[in-house]
VEXDREN-2710 file (C-alpha; in Angstrom, 1 decimal):
% VEXDREN-2710
k/r/px/py/pz
1/MET/159.0/-84.0/-123.4
2/ASN/156.5/-83.5/-119.9
3/ALA/155.0/-86.1/-117.8
4/GLY/151.7/-85.6/-119.1
5/ASN/152.7/-86.4/-122.7
6/GLN/154.2/-89.4/-121.8
7/ASN/151.3/-90.5/-119.3
8/ARG/149.2/-90.0/-123.1
9/ALA/151.4/-91.7/-125.3
10/CYS/151.6/-95.3/-122.6
11/SER/147.8/-94.7/-121.1
12/LYS/146.6/-98.6/-122.0
13/THR/146.9/-101.2/-119.6
14/ILE/149.8/-103.6/-121.7
15/VAL/149.3/-107.5/-121.1
16/LYS/152.4/-109.7/-121.2
17/PRO/152.5/-112.7/-123.4
18/GLY/150.9/-115.6/-121.9
19/ASN/149.6/-119.2/-123.5
20/ALA/146.5/-118.1/-125.3
21/SER/147.9/-115.3/-126.8
22/LEU/150.3/-117.6/-128.2
23/MET/148.0/-119.9/-129.8
24/LEU/147.3/-117.1/-131.9
25/MET/150.7/-116.8/-133.6
26/ASN/150.8/-117.1/-137.3
27/ILE/146.8/-117.8/-138.0
28/ILE/145.7/-114.1/-138.7
29/ASN/146.9/-111.7/-141.4
30/ALA/146.1/-108.0/-142.6
31/SER/143.0/-108.6/-143.6
32/ASP/142.0/-109.9/-140.6
33/ILE/143.3/-107.4/-138.8
34/LEU/141.7/-104.7/-140.6
35/LYS/138.0/-106.3/-140.5
36/ARG/138.6/-106.5/-136.6
37/TYR/139.5/-103.6/-136.2
38/ALA/136.7/-102.0/-138.2
39/GLU/134.8/-104.5/-135.2
40/GLN/136.3/-102.0/-132.6
41/GLU/138.8/-104.4/-131.5
42/ARG/142.2/-102.9/-130.3
43/ASN/144.4/-105.4/-128.5
44/PHE/146.6/-107.5/-131.1
45/GLN/149.4/-108.1/-128.9
46/ASN/152.3/-111.3/-129.2
47/LEU/151.3/-111.5/-133.0
48/ASN/153.2/-112.6/-135.6
49/LEU/152.8/-110.2/-137.9
50/SER/156.2/-110.8/-140.2
51/ARG/156.0/-108.6/-143.4
52/VAL/152.3/-108.1/-142.7
53/ASP/151.4/-105.3/-145.6
54/LEU/148.9/-102.5/-143.5
55/LYS/150.6/-99.3/-145.7
56/GLY/148.0/-96.7/-145.7
57/ALA/145.6/-97.9/-143.2
58/ASN/144.2/-96.3/-140.3
59/LEU/145.2/-98.0/-137.2
60/GLN/144.8/-95.0/-134.6
61/GLY/144.7/-96.3/-130.8
62/ILE/145.9/-100.6/-132.1
63/ASP/147.9/-102.3/-129.9
64/PHE/150.5/-104.6/-131.2
65/SER/152.8/-104.9/-127.9
66/TYR/155.0/-107.5/-128.0
67/ALA/153.8/-108.4/-131.8
68/ASN/156.6/-109.4/-134.4
69/LEU/156.1/-106.9/-136.9
70/ASN/159.9/-107.2/-138.6
71/SER/159.9/-106.2/-142.1
72/ALA/156.2/-105.2/-142.2
73/ASP/154.6/-102.5/-144.1
74/LEU/153.4/-99.8/-142.5
75/SER/154.5/-96.9/-144.6
76/SER/151.6/-93.8/-144.5
77/THR/149.7/-95.7/-141.7
78/SER/148.1/-94.2/-139.1
79/LEU/150.0/-94.9/-135.9
80/ILE/148.7/-92.3/-133.3
81/ASP/148.5/-93.3/-129.8
82/THR/149.3/-96.6/-130.0
83/ASN/150.9/-99.3/-128.1
84/LEU/154.0/-101.3/-129.6
85/VAL/156.1/-101.7/-126.2
86/TRP/158.7/-104.4/-126.3
87/THR/157.5/-104.7/-130.3
88/ASP/160.4/-106.1/-133.0
89/LEU/160.0/-103.0/-135.7
90/ASN/163.3/-104.5/-137.8
91/ARG/163.6/-103.8/-140.9
92/ALA/160.2/-102.2/-141.4
93/THR/159.1/-99.9/-143.6
94/LEU/156.9/-96.7/-142.0
95/LYS/157.8/-93.8/-144.3
96/HIS/155.0/-91.0/-144.1
97/ALA/153.7/-92.9/-141.0
98/ASN/152.3/-90.8/-138.4
99/LEU/153.3/-92.0/-134.5
100/SER/152.6/-88.9/-132.9
101/GLU/151.8/-89.9/-128.9
102/ALA/152.3/-93.4/-129.8
103/CYS/154.3/-95.7/-127.0
104/LEU/157.5/-97.6/-128.6
105/LEU/159.0/-98.5/-125.4
106/HIS/162.2/-101.1/-125.6
107/SER/160.9/-102.0/-128.8
108/SER/163.2/-102.6/-131.7
109/LEU/163.7/-100.5/-135.0
110/PHE/167.2/-101.9/-136.2
111/TRP/167.0/-101.0/-139.8
112/VAL/163.9/-99.3/-140.2
113/ASP/162.6/-97.0/-142.3
114/LEU/161.0/-93.6/-140.7
115/LYS/161.9/-91.1/-143.3
116/GLU/159.6/-88.2/-143.4
117/ALA/157.6/-90.1/-140.4
118/THR/155.8/-88.2/-137.9
119/LEU/156.3/-89.4/-133.9
120/VAL/155.8/-86.0/-131.9
121/ASN/155.3/-86.6/-128.3
122/ALA/156.1/-90.4/-128.9
123/ASN/157.8/-92.1/-126.1
124/LEU/160.6/-93.7/-127.4
125/SER/162.4/-94.5/-124.3
126/HIS/165.3/-97.5/-124.1
127/ALA/164.3/-97.8/-127.8
128/LEU/166.8/-99.4/-130.5
129/LEU/167.1/-97.7/-133.3
130/ASN/170.4/-98.1/-134.7
131/HIS/171.1/-97.0/-138.7
132/ALA/167.2/-96.5/-138.5
133/ASN/166.7/-93.9/-141.1
134/LEU/165.1/-91.0/-139.9
135/THR/165.5/-88.4/-142.4
136/SER/163.0/-85.2/-142.3
137/ALA/161.4/-87.3/-139.7
138/CYS/159.4/-84.6/-137.0
139/LEU/160.7/-86.0/-133.3
140/LYS/159.2/-82.8/-131.8
141/GLY/158.5/-83.4/-128.3
142/ALA/159.7/-87.1/-128.1
143/ASN/161.0/-89.0/-125.1
144/LEU/164.2/-90.7/-126.9
145/SER/166.0/-91.0/-123.2
146/GLU/168.5/-93.6/-123.2
147/ALA/167.0/-94.8/-127.0
148/SER/170.0/-96.2/-129.0
149/LEU/170.5/-94.3/-132.2
150/GLU/174.0/-95.4/-133.4
151/GLY/174.8/-95.5/-136.8
152/ALA/171.1/-93.6/-137.8
153/CYS/170.5/-91.0/-140.1
154/LEU/168.6/-88.3/-139.0
155/VAL/169.3/-85.3/-141.8
156/GLU/167.0/-82.5/-141.4
157/ALA/165.6/-83.9/-138.8
158/THR/162.8/-82.2/-136.2
159/LEU/163.8/-82.4/-132.8
160/SER/163.4/-79.6/-130.7
161/GLN/162.4/-79.9/-127.2
162/ALA/163.0/-84.0/-127.3
163/ASN/164.3/-85.6/-124.7
164/LEU/167.7/-87.3/-125.3
165/LEU/168.9/-87.9/-121.5
166/LYS/171.7/-90.3/-121.6
167/ALA/171.0/-91.7/-125.3
168/SER/173.7/-93.2/-127.7
169/LEU/174.1/-91.7/-130.4
170/LYS/177.8/-92.5/-131.6
171/GLY/178.4/-92.1/-135.8
172/ALA/174.7/-90.5/-136.4
173/ASP/174.4/-88.1/-139.0
174/PHE/172.3/-85.0/-137.5
175/THR/173.2/-82.6/-140.8
176/ALA/170.9/-79.8/-140.4
177/ALA/168.6/-81.4/-138.0
178/ASN/166.8/-79.0/-135.6
179/LEU/167.3/-79.8/-131.6
180/ASP/166.5/-76.9/-130.2
181/GLU/165.6/-76.7/-126.8
182/ALA/166.3/-80.5/-126.4
183/ASN/167.3/-82.2/-123.3
184/LEU/170.9/-83.8/-124.4
185/ARG/172.4/-84.1/-121.2
186/GLN/175.0/-87.3/-120.5
187/THR/174.1/-88.1/-124.6
188/ASN/177.3/-90.0/-126.4
189/TRP/178.0/-88.3/-129.6
190/GLU/181.3/-89.8/-130.6
191/GLY/182.4/-89.4/-134.0
192/ALA/178.6/-87.8/-134.8
193/ILE/177.8/-85.8/-137.8
194/LEU/176.2/-82.2/-136.6
195/SER/177.3/-80.2/-139.6
196/GLN/174.7/-76.7/-140.1
197/ALA/172.7/-78.5/-137.1
198/SER/170.4/-76.0/-134.9
199/LEU/171.4/-77.0/-131.2
200/GLN/169.9/-73.3/-129.7
201/ARG/169.7/-73.6/-126.2
202/VAL/170.1/-77.4/-125.6
203/ASP/171.4/-78.9/-122.4
204/LEU/174.4/-80.9/-123.5
205/GLU/176.2/-81.1/-119.9
206/GLU/178.6/-83.7/-119.3
207/SER/178.0/-85.5/-122.9
208/GLN/180.4/-87.2/-124.8
209/LEU/181.2/-85.3/-128.3
210/ASN/184.6/-86.2/-129.1
211/GLU/185.7/-86.1/-132.4
212/ALA/182.4/-85.2/-133.9
213/ILE/182.2/-82.9/-136.5
214/LEU/179.9/-79.9/-135.6
215/LYS/181.2/-77.0/-138.8
216/LYS/178.6/-75.0/-138.9
217/ALA/176.4/-75.8/-136.0
218/ASP/174.4/-73.1/-134.1
219/LEU/174.8/-73.7/-130.6
220/THR/173.9/-70.2/-129.2
221/GLU/173.6/-70.8/-125.3
222/ALA/173.7/-74.3/-125.1
223/ASP/175.2/-75.7/-122.1
224/LEU/178.0/-77.8/-122.3
225/VAL/179.3/-77.9/-119.2
226/ARG/181.8/-80.2/-118.4
227/ALA/181.6/-81.6/-122.1
228/ASP/184.1/-83.6/-123.7
229/LEU/184.8/-82.3/-127.1
230/ARG/188.0/-83.6/-127.8
231/TYR/189.1/-83.3/-131.0
232/ALA/186.0/-81.8/-132.2
233/ASP/185.3/-80.2/-135.6
234/LEU/183.8/-76.6/-134.8
235/THR/185.0/-74.6/-137.6
236/GLU/182.6/-71.5/-138.4
237/ALA/180.5/-72.8/-135.8
238/ILE/177.9/-70.1/-133.3
239/LEU/178.6/-70.5/-129.5
240/CYS/177.7/-66.8/-128.6
241/ARG/176.8/-66.9/-124.7
242/VAL/177.7/-70.9/-124.4
243/ALA/178.7/-72.0/-121.3
244/LEU/181.6/-74.4/-121.9
245/GLU/183.1/-74.3/-118.3
246/LEU/185.4/-76.9/-117.4
247/ALA/185.0/-78.8/-121.2
248/LYS/187.7/-80.6/-122.7
249/LEU/188.4/-79.2/-125.6
250/VAL/192.0/-80.4/-126.3
251/GLY/192.6/-80.3/-129.8
252/ALA/189.6/-79.3/-131.3
253/ASP/189.0/-77.1/-134.3
254/LEU/187.5/-73.8/-133.8
255/SER/188.9/-72.1/-136.4
256/SER/186.4/-69.0/-137.3
257/ALA/184.2/-70.0/-134.7
258/ASN/181.6/-66.9/-132.8
259/LEU/182.2/-67.5/-129.4
260/LYS/181.2/-64.1/-128.8
261/GLY/180.6/-63.7/-125.0
262/ALA/181.1/-67.6/-124.0
263/SER/182.0/-68.7/-120.8
264/LEU/185.5/-71.2/-120.6
265/PHE/186.3/-71.2/-117.1
266/GLN/188.8/-73.7/-116.4
267/ALA/188.2/-75.2/-119.8
268/ASP/191.2/-77.3/-121.4
269/LEU/192.1/-76.2/-125.2
270/GLU/195.3/-77.3/-124.9
271/GLY/196.5/-78.2/-128.7
272/ALA/193.5/-76.4/-129.8
273/VAL/192.8/-74.2/-133.3
274/LEU/191.2/-70.9/-132.8
275/ARG/192.3/-69.2/-135.9
276/ASP/190.4/-66.2/-136.7
277/THR/188.5/-67.0/-133.2
278/ASN/186.0/-64.8/-132.3
279/LEU/186.3/-64.5/-128.5
280/VAL/185.6/-61.5/-127.3
281/GLU/183.8/-60.9/-123.9
282/ALA/184.4/-64.6/-123.7
283/ASP/185.5/-65.6/-120.1
284/LEU/188.6/-67.5/-120.5
285/ARG/189.7/-67.2/-116.7
286/HIS/192.0/-70.2/-115.7
287/ALA/191.9/-71.7/-119.2
288/ASN/194.2/-74.0/-120.7
289/LEU/195.8/-72.6/-124.2
290/LYS/198.7/-74.2/-124.4
291/ASP/199.8/-75.0/-127.8
292/THR/197.0/-73.3/-129.0
293/GLN/196.9/-71.6/-132.4
294/LEU/195.9/-68.0/-132.0
295/MET/196.4/-66.2/-135.7
296/GLY/194.0/-63.8/-136.4
297/ALA/191.6/-64.8/-133.0
298/ASN/190.1/-61.9/-131.2
299/PHE/190.3/-61.6/-127.3
300/SER/188.9/-57.7/-127.1
301/GLY/187.0/-57.8/-123.8
302/ALA/187.7/-61.0/-122.7
303/ARG/188.5/-62.2/-119.6
304/VAL/192.0/-63.8/-118.9
305/LYS/193.1/-63.7/-115.6
306/ARG/195.1/-66.8/-115.0
307/ALA/194.7/-68.3/-118.6
308/TYR/197.6/-70.4/-119.7
309/PHE/199.2/-69.5/-123.1
310/THR/202.5/-71.5/-122.9
311/ASP/203.6/-72.2/-126.3
312/ALA/200.6/-70.3/-127.8
313/ARG/201.3/-69.4/-131.8
314/GLY/200.0/-66.9/-133.7
315/LEU/200.1/-63.7/-130.8
316/THR/200.9/-60.8/-132.0
317/CYS/203.0/-58.6/-129.9
318/GLN/200.4/-55.8/-128.9
319/GLN/197.9/-59.4/-127.9
320/LYS/201.0/-60.3/-125.6
321/GLN/201.3/-56.9/-124.1
322/TRP/197.3/-56.8/-123.6
323/LEU/197.0/-60.5/-122.1
324/ARG/199.8/-59.8/-119.8
325/ALA/198.4/-57.0/-118.3
326/ASN/195.5/-58.1/-118.1
327/GLY/197.0/-61.4/-115.6
328/ALA/197.1/-64.3/-118.2
329/LEU/200.2/-66.7/-117.6
330/ASN/202.9/-67.9/-119.4
331/ILE/202.7/-65.9/-122.5
332/PRO/205.2/-66.9/-124.9
333/THR/208.1/-64.3/-125.7
END
């Protein structure tokens, strides 16, 4: 998300709670909001609107900053270009809602239902979305930097070109999600599910992906430099031309994965499973392949100088000979 989008998403002035505004607490209902909105009023900060029913309403440009919208029904509501800074939206229903360009900085959205919601270019930086339902939601270009989505469901969600820098995504389900060209640098995906997800050209440098499930995921041309992929499931994953320099792949399962042209320079693959793995033209220089399972692996055209194959299993006699001839070390006899 570029600076222009972020500025548009949070362009309005936010007023912190004061005594006068707090006096309005508990004295306004949905009808009042709709009437005052129709009269061009937009400032509804600091209000207690718990369980309010505003489903299907057009509230474009409204300001609910610091408000309590806990368990509110905002399904199919238009909330384009709204301010929801520090807003309590825990357990709210926002199915099919449109929050494009909305500003949700620091908002709390635990267990919120955002199924099939639109959040294009929304600013969710530092928001709390733990256990949120974002199934099939569209977050293209959204800013989720340092947000928490632990245990959230984002099955088939769209997050292409989104910014998730330093976000916490532990245990989240991104099955078949689209994250192409997203900024995922220094994110934490421990135990997350990314099966069949599209992650083409993403930046995952220095990210935590240990024990993550990336079965059949497409990581073509992704940046995984110094990423932690220990014990990750990468079976049948597409990793063509991926940057995995200095990555930790200890115990990872790369069976039938396609690593054609990938760079694994100084990567740690100790104990990894590379059965039927395509390593054609891959850079394995100085990589650690100790105790790896290599049955059916294809090293054609790979660079293997000073790669260590101590106690590696499954190499054919022809492969052993070729590896020795090309500078690999500690080839099993």
